[in-house]
N, C-alpha and C positions, 0 to 999 in steps of 0.2 A: 660738689660731687658726692655721690653716695659712697659709703664705706662698705666693708665686707658684710655680707648678709648670709644667713644660714638658709634662706629660702632656696628651694630647688630651682635650677635654671637649666635650659637645654644645654647639652654638651657643645662647647664652642671650639673643640679641637679641630684642626685642619682636616678636611675630608679629602679622600682621593678624588681626582678629577674624573668626571663622568664623560667618556668619549662622545656620548650623545648630547651633552649639554650644549647650549647655544654658544656660538663663537663670541668671546669677549670683545674682540675688535669690532665685529659687526654690531654688537649691542651698544658699544661706546659711541659708534657713529650715529646710530639711531637715537640714542639718548641726547647726543649733541644736537641732533635735529629736532629735539623736542618731545621724543617719545617717553612718556612716563612709564609705560610697560617695560621698555628696554632698560630704563634705569632701575626699576624694581628687580628685574632679572639680575642686574649687576650686583645689587645689594645681596640677593640670595646667593650669588656665586662667591662673594668676597667677604661677607660679614664675619663668618666664623674664623676665617684665616686672618683677617685684619685684627680681630679681637685677640687671637692668640699672640700675634706679633706685639700688639700694644701692651698686653699683659706682661710680656717678657721685658718691657721697658719700665712700666709703672708698678709692677708687682702687686696689683690689686685688681681682681676680676671685675668688681663692680665699677671701678673707675674706668677700666678698659672698655667696658660695655658702653658707658656714657661717652667715652671718646670716640668709639665707633659711630655712634649716632651723630656726634658733632662732625666727624670726618665726612660722612655721607651727606649731611646737610650742606657742608661747605663745598663738597664736590658738585652737588646738584646746583648750587648757586653759581658756581664758576664753570659749569660744564661747557659753556661757549668758548672758554679759554683752553679747553683740552686740545692737545696737539695729537692728532691721530697717527703721526709718524712714530709715536712711542706707545708702549703698552699702557692700558688704562690702570692696571694694577700698580705699575711704577709710580704713576701720578698720584693714585689714591694713597699708596703707602707713604709717599713723601708728605702728603697733607696730614695723615694720621700721626706720623712721627713728629712733625712740627707741633701739633696739638699736644702730644704726650710730653714733649720737653717743656712746652709752655705751662702745662699743668704742674709739672714737677717744680718749675721755677716759682710759680705762684704759691705752692705749698712749702717752699723752702727746703725741698728734698733734692739731694743729689742722686745721680744714678748709682754711685758707689754705695750710698746709704741703703738704697733699695736692694742692691745685690748682696750686701753684707748683713741684711736684717735677720737672716736665718729663719724666716717665717715662710712656710709653704703656701704660696698664693697661686696654686695651679701653674707651676713653673714650666719653662719651655719644654723640658723633657716629657712632662705629663701631657702637654699640648700635642706633642708628637704622637704619643699613644701610650696608654697605661700598660698595655700588654706587650709592647714592642721591646725587644732586647736592646735596641739602640738607645732606649732611655738611660741605660747604664752609662753610655758615652755622654749623653746630655748632662747627666749628673756631674761628671767630671768637668764638662764645659762650663758649668756655672762658676767655677773658680777662675776662669779666664778674665782678663781685663774687659771692661764693658764693650769697647769698640770691637774687639776680637770676637766676643760672644755674639754681638749683634750681627756682625758680618757672616759668621757661621750660620746663624739662624736664617738670614735672608738667602744665603747660598744653598743650604741643604734642606731647610724646611720649606721655603717658598720657591726654591729652584730658580732664583733670579740669576741672570748673567752678571758678570763683573760690571759691565756697562750700566745695567739696570740698578745694581747696588749703589754704584757711584751716583746715579741720579737721585735715588731715594735718600741717601745719606749726605749728599753734598760734598763727597770726597772725590778725589781724582781716581781714575782707574788704577794707576800705579799704587796709590795708597791702599786701595781695596785689596789688590794682589798681595801687598806686603802684609796686611792684616790677616789675610787668609793663610799665608805661609807661616806667619808667626803663631797663629792659632793652631794650625795642624802640628807644628813642631812642638809647641807647649803641650798639646794634648797627647802627643806621642810620648813625651817625657813623663807625663803623669801616669800613662798606662804602663810604661816600662818600669816605673818605680813601685808598682804594686806587686803582690805575690805572683810568682811566675805562672801558676795555673790560671789565676784570674786575669793576669796580664795577657796571656796568650788568647784567651777567649775574647777579651775586650778589644785587643788589637785586630782580631779576625773580624769582629763586628764593625769596627771603625773602618777597616779596609774595604769591606763589602759595601759600606755606605759611601765610599769615595773620599773620606776625610783624610786618609793617610797618603794619598797620591801626591807626588811631586813635592815632598817635604824637603828635598835637598836644595831647592832654590825657589825664587819667586816665580810663580806660575800665573 
């Protein structure tokens, strides 16, 4: 795998969905039927978002880009196995996640070591948006346990449902709900522990983002 490079690369931050963009479900069906053009459209739709997600796992943009290529190559090779009853993105993210964890195991690196490295590798909050005030909340979220942080990323950055997160991560839906509840509660405690003025602003941002709802119980 390549290591960090100073060469300029296109921004791989997740981009807002274009209402006029082709329907991913229709593209996936066409790709499953052998359409190379449809699969190329899927690559254009998901490459940047998948890169941001994998970068949040491996904490290395160059490695994440390599893993994106591997994930799409694997998805293309296995496209006949794709189940159209589920979202293509869920299937693709599961492939990418498995590749990312395999990469870390080969390198002898744990997720905890990546999270605690203290090095800025285009972290999840930057992938959300450099100019977005919500990045302040993502900064706090970096201190959460790995599973909680990943679950938050998939829920609020990728807008995946609980069922879809369960399919991507291999966890049960109940486990995903517990992780979301614990992550929201922990994030709320972090915000409340800050200076009152800053805490009020951060809590307002987090609430508008949907992170602070239903922290009183598993949702």
